[in-house]
C-alpha positions in Angstrom: 42.8 4.3 73.2 42.6 5.8 69.7 45.6 5.6 67.4 45.4 8.4 65.0 47.5 6.6 62.3 44.9 3.9 62.1 41.9 6.1 61.6 41.4 5.3 57.9 41.6 1.6 58.7 39.2 1.9 61.5 36.7 3.8 59.2 37.2 1.2 56.5 36.5 -1.6 59.0 33.3 0.1 60.2 32.1 0.5 56.6 32.8 -3.2 55.8 31.2 -4.3 59.1 28.0 -2.3 58.4 27.9 -3.7 54.9 28.0 -7.3 56.2 25.7 -6.7 59.0 23.1 -5.3 56.7 23.6 -8.3 54.3 23.3 -10.7 57.1 20.1 -9.1 58.4 18.5 -9.1 55.0 19.4 -12.7 54.5 18.1 -13.9 57.8 15.0 -11.7 58.0 14.2 -11.9 54.3 13.7 -15.7 54.2 10.8 -15.8 56.9 9.3 -12.5 55.7 10.1 -13.1 52.0 6.6 -12.4 50.5 6.3 -9.2 52.6 9.7 -8.1 51.5 8.9 -8.8 47.8 5.7 -6.7 48.2 7.5 -3.7 49.6 10.4 -4.0 47.1 7.8 -3.9 44.3 6.2 -0.8 45.8 9.5 0.8 46.2 10.5 0.1 42.6 7.2 1.5 41.4 7.9 4.8 43.3 11.4 4.9 41.9 9.9 4.5 38.4 7.9 7.7 39.0 4.5 6.4 39.9 2.5 8.4 42.4 1.3 6.8 45.6 -2.3 7.1 44.6 -1.7 5.1 41.4 0.2 2.4 43.1 -2.5 1.6 45.8 -5.1 0.9 43.0 -2.9 -1.8 41.3 -4.1 -5.2 42.3 -0.6 -6.5 42.9 0.1 -3.7 45.5 -3.3 -3.4 47.0 -4.0 -3.5 50.8 -5.7 -6.9 50.4 -2.5 -8.4 48.8 -0.5 -7.0 51.7 -2.8 -8.6 54.2 -2.5 -11.9 52.4 1.3 -11.8 52.6 1.2 -10.8 56.3 -1.4 -13.4 57.2 1.2 -16.2 56.5 3.4 -14.7 59.3 0.6 -14.1 61.9 2.7 -15.7 64.6 5.8 -13.5 63.8 4.2 -10.1 63.0 1.7 -7.8 64.5 0.7 -4.9 62.2 -2.6 -3.3 63.0 -4.8 -2.2 60.1 
């Protein structure tokens, strides 16, 4: 049953729910995968700062070997083929 007069409240509730679900997922998944998350946040920040992909991959901090080191700590949790 949809009550038309409550449409705006329903949309607001959906927005708030989505916001808190996203925050919860980031909090819970961010802790066990913190180093992987930090790696990808750094890459995203470099892209937003205008760096090209080709430049980022040659930086030691964001190299493939650094990603492998971060993932290696979570070998029981993740499976990412290279």
